[in-house]
C-alpha positions in Angstrom: 60.3 7.8 71.0 62.5 7.0 74.1 62.6 8.9 77.4 65.3 10.1 79.7 64.8 11.1 83.3 67.7 13.1 84.5 67.9 12.6 88.3 71.4 13.7 89.0 72.9 16.8 90.6 73.9 17.5 94.1 70.6 19.1 95.2 72.4 21.7 97.3 69.3 24.0 97.4 67.6 21.4 99.6 70.5 20.8 102.0 70.5 19.4 104.6 67.6 17.1 103.7 69.2 16.1 100.4 72.7 15.5 101.8 72.1 11.7 102.0 69.2 10.9 99.7 68.7 12.3 96.2 65.9 14.9 96.1 64.2 12.9 93.3 63.6 10.1 95.9 62.0 12.4 98.4 58.3 12.3 98.8 56.0 14.8 97.2 53.0 14.1 99.3 52.3 10.3 98.9 54.8 9.2 96.3 58.5 9.6 95.4 59.3 12.7 93.4 60.5 10.7 90.4 57.0 9.2 90.0 55.8 12.6 88.6 58.2 12.9 85.7 57.9 9.2 85.1 54.1 9.6 84.8 54.6 12.3 82.2 56.7 10.0 80.0 54.1 7.2 80.4 51.2 9.6 79.4 53.2 10.5 76.3 53.2 6.8 75.4 56.9 6.3 76.1 57.8 2.9 77.5 61.6 2.7 77.1 63.2 4.9 79.7 66.8 5.7 80.8 67.3 6.9 84.3 70.5 9.0 84.8 71.8 9.7 88.3 74.9 9.9 90.5 77.0 6.8 91.2 75.9 6.8 94.9 72.2 7.3 94.2 71.7 5.1 91.1 71.4 1.8 93.1 68.5 3.4 95.1 66.7 4.3 91.9 67.2 0.7 90.7 65.8 -0.7 93.9 62.8 1.5 93.7 62.0 1.2 89.9 63.6 -2.2 89.2 63.5 -3.1 85.5 60.1 -1.5 84.9 58.4 -4.7 83.7 56.0 -4.6 86.7 54.5 -1.6 85.0 54.9 -2.7 81.4 58.0 -0.5 81.0 61.6 -1.1 80.3 64.2 0.8 82.3 68.0 1.3 81.7 70.3 3.0 84.2 73.4 5.2 83.7 75.8 7.1 86.0 76.5 10.8 85.6 79.9 11.1 87.3 79.6 14.9 87.7 76.7 17.3 87.2 78.1 18.9 84.0 74.9 20.3 82.7 71.5 19.0 81.4 72.7 18.6 77.8 75.3 16.1 79.0 72.4 13.6 79.3 72.3 13.2 75.5 76.0 12.5 75.4 75.8 9.9 78.1 72.7 8.4 76.6 73.9 8.4 73.0 73.8 4.6 72.7 70.4 4.4 74.4 68.9 7.0 72.0 70.5 5.5 68.9 68.4 6.5 65.9 65.2 7.4 67.9 63.8 10.7 68.9 63.9 11.3 72.6 62.1 13.2 75.4 64.2 14.5 78.3 62.5 15.3 81.6 64.1 16.5 84.8 63.5 14.3 87.8 62.2 17.1 90.0 59.5 18.4 87.7 55.7 18.1 88.2 53.4 19.1 85.4 49.6 18.8 85.7 46.6 20.0 83.7 43.5 19.2 81.7 44.3 17.8 78.3 47.9 17.2 79.2 47.8 13.7 77.8 46.8 14.9 74.3 49.6 17.6 74.4 52.2 15.0 75.3 50.9 12.4 72.8 51.3 15.0 70.0 54.7 16.0 71.2 55.8 12.4 71.2 55.2 12.2 67.5 58.1 14.5 66.8 60.6 13.2 64.3 62.3 16.4 63.1 63.8 19.3 65.0 62.9 20.1 68.6 59.9 21.0 70.7 59.8 22.9 74.0 56.9 24.2 76.1 56.4 27.7 77.4 54.9 28.3 80.8 54.0 31.7 82.2 55.5 32.6 85.7 55.6 35.7 87.8 59.4 35.7 88.3 61.0 34.4 85.0 64.5 35.6 85.9 65.1 32.3 87.7 64.6 30.2 84.6 65.3 29.9 80.9 63.2 32.7 79.3 61.8 32.5 75.8 61.2 35.6 73.7 58.3 35.3 71.2 57.3 37.3 68.2 53.7 38.3 67.4 53.2 35.0 65.6 54.1 33.1 68.8 57.4 31.8 67.4 60.6 31.7 69.4 63.0 34.6 68.7 65.5 34.0 71.5 66.1 32.0 74.7 68.1 33.4 77.6 69.2 31.5 80.7 68.2 33.4 83.9 68.4 36.9 82.4 68.5 39.9 84.8 65.9 41.7 82.6 63.6 39.0 81.1 62.0 39.8 77.8 58.8 37.8 78.6 57.1 35.9 81.4 57.3 32.6 79.5 59.9 30.1 80.7 60.9 26.6 79.6 59.8 23.9 82.0 62.1 20.9 82.4 60.7 18.7 79.6 62.1 18.7 76.1 61.5 16.8 72.9 64.3 16.2 70.3 65.0 14.3 67.1 67.7 11.7 66.8 70.4 14.3 66.0 70.4 15.6 69.6 73.4 13.6 70.8 75.5 14.8 67.9 74.5 18.4 68.6 75.1 18.1 72.3 78.6 16.7 71.7 79.5 19.8 69.8 78.5 22.2 72.6 81.1 24.2 74.5 80.8 24.6 78.3 79.3 27.8 79.6 80.8 30.2 82.0 79.7 27.9 84.9 81.5 25.0 83.0 78.3 23.2 82.1 76.7 22.0 78.9 73.6 24.2 78.9 70.2 23.0 77.6 69.6 26.6 76.6 72.6 26.4 74.2 71.3 23.2 72.8 67.9 24.8 72.2 69.6 27.7 70.5 71.2 25.4 68.0 67.8 24.1 66.9 66.5 27.7 67.0 69.3 28.9 64.7 68.5 26.0 62.3 64.8 27.1 62.2 63.9 23.7 63.8 62.7 24.8 67.3 59.0 24.8 68.0 57.2 25.9 71.1 53.8 25.0 72.6 52.5 27.5 75.2 50.8 25.9 78.1 47.6 27.7 79.1 46.8 29.2 82.5 45.0 26.0 83.5 48.3 24.1 83.9 50.3 23.7 87.1 54.1 23.3 86.9 56.5 22.9 89.8 60.2 22.7 89.8 60.6 21.1 93.2 64.2 22.0 93.9 63.6 24.4 96.8 62.0 24.0 100.2 59.2 26.3 99.2 58.4 24.7 95.8 58.6 21.2 97.4 56.1 22.2 100.0 53.9 23.9 97.4 53.9 20.8 95.2 53.0 18.5 98.0 50.2 20.8 99.1 48.9 21.0 95.5 48.9 17.2 95.2 47.3 16.6 98.6 44.5 19.2 97.9 43.5 17.7 94.5 43.7 14.1 95.6 41.7 14.5 98.7 39.2 16.8 97.0 38.6 14.5 93.9 39.4 11.1 95.3 41.8 10.6 92.4 45.5 10.3 92.5 48.1 12.3 90.5 51.0 10.4 88.9 49.9 7.0 90.2 52.2 4.8 88.1 50.3 1.6 88.7 47.0 3.2 87.7 48.5 4.8 84.5 50.0 1.4 83.5 46.6 -0.2 84.0 44.6 2.4 82.2 47.0 2.3 79.2 46.7 -1.5 79.0 50.4 -2.1 80.0 49.2 -4.4 82.8 46.0 -6.2 83.6 43.8 -6.3 86.7 45.6 -9.3 88.1 48.9 -7.6 87.8 47.5 -4.5 89.3 46.2 -6.5 92.3 49.7 -8.1 92.8 51.2 -4.6 92.8 48.6 -3.4 95.3 49.0 -6.2 97.8 52.3 -5.1 99.3 51.0 -1.5 99.6 47.7 -2.4 101.3 48.7 -0.8 104.7 48.6 2.6 103.0 45.9 4.7 101.4 47.9 4.4 98.2 47.4 0.6 98.1 43.7 0.8 99.1 43.3 3.3 96.2 44.6 0.6 93.8 42.3 -1.9 95.3 39.4 0.4 94.7 40.4 0.7 91.0 40.1 -3.0 90.7 36.8 -3.0 92.5 35.3 -0.2 90.4 36.5 -1.3 87.0 35.5 -4.9 87.3 31.9 -4.5 88.7 29.4 -6.4 86.5 31.9 -7.6 83.9 33.4 -11.0 83.1 33.1 -13.6 85.8 36.8 -14.0 86.5 37.3 -10.3 86.8 34.4 -10.1 89.2 36.0 -12.8 91.3 39.3 -10.8 91.3 37.4 -7.7 92.4 35.8 -9.7 95.2 39.1 -11.0 96.3 40.6 -7.5 96.3 37.7 -6.2 98.3 37.9 -9.1 100.8 41.6 -8.4 101.1 40.9 -4.8 101.8 38.2 -5.5 104.4 40.3 -8.0 106.2 43.1 -5.5 106.4 40.8 -2.8 107.7 39.3 -5.1 110.3 42.7 -6.2 111.4 44.0 -2.7 111.7 40.7 -1.3 113.1 40.6 1.3 110.5 37.6 2.9 108.8 37.4 4.3 105.3 
């Protein structure tokens, strides 16, 4: 399965802070917003990823993410000239998708919860039809709302209905088979002149090929497209990271844990970041994982620890 991160749009709900820089490049606590959807694709086992953004912002994403090889990934980049709807991503990315299934995730989405990796791994096995998630919210009228029958199957999907028929909405992550580009190409623009992802999902629903997996109340989902949600997401990440001492959506750690990079590569990634708590966190991973193991790994851990201590001494910092 391949992955697409859609990081386009004008971000007008965040003006004036998004007038110059794409919202997906803005910080959500200690890392760029795009790291969160990228981490979701990585946890699903997806390593070949297309980033779609505006012509003016795409070079910034390329500068940040590069070709992905530093994390054991492979990135491609594509311009979206105009924000003509989420489903347009599959038309633009037709050659990238080719004959593979694909996961589309929006660049401003944060999803977190126990067991999420297992959920994503199962979803990434999709070969036929489409799979969406359902997430309960208090104010569903702002999202795409799914209506379910007693068996938990999707009956209908409505985009921002004035009178929602359920509290379950579709978060910005979608899994489709290889036919998605062909289906998207046949969609007609909506009243707001966009190719709607809801209309695409309805095609699969009418074919009897749309499945849904409801996310339990233990999951957190943020669409960080407003001032309030951006602040809430940052506060959520800060609270969990400082409470647990573990980071959310740390791309380097995920790549290391999944075996995409080794300890030496992780160390090389951590060195330029050593003046931040983020870099020191990566150094601690090397230290902890290589204690009392093979000699060369122990030497690497010692070097990482010495590097950290020298930095702390020089900067007169304390842990």
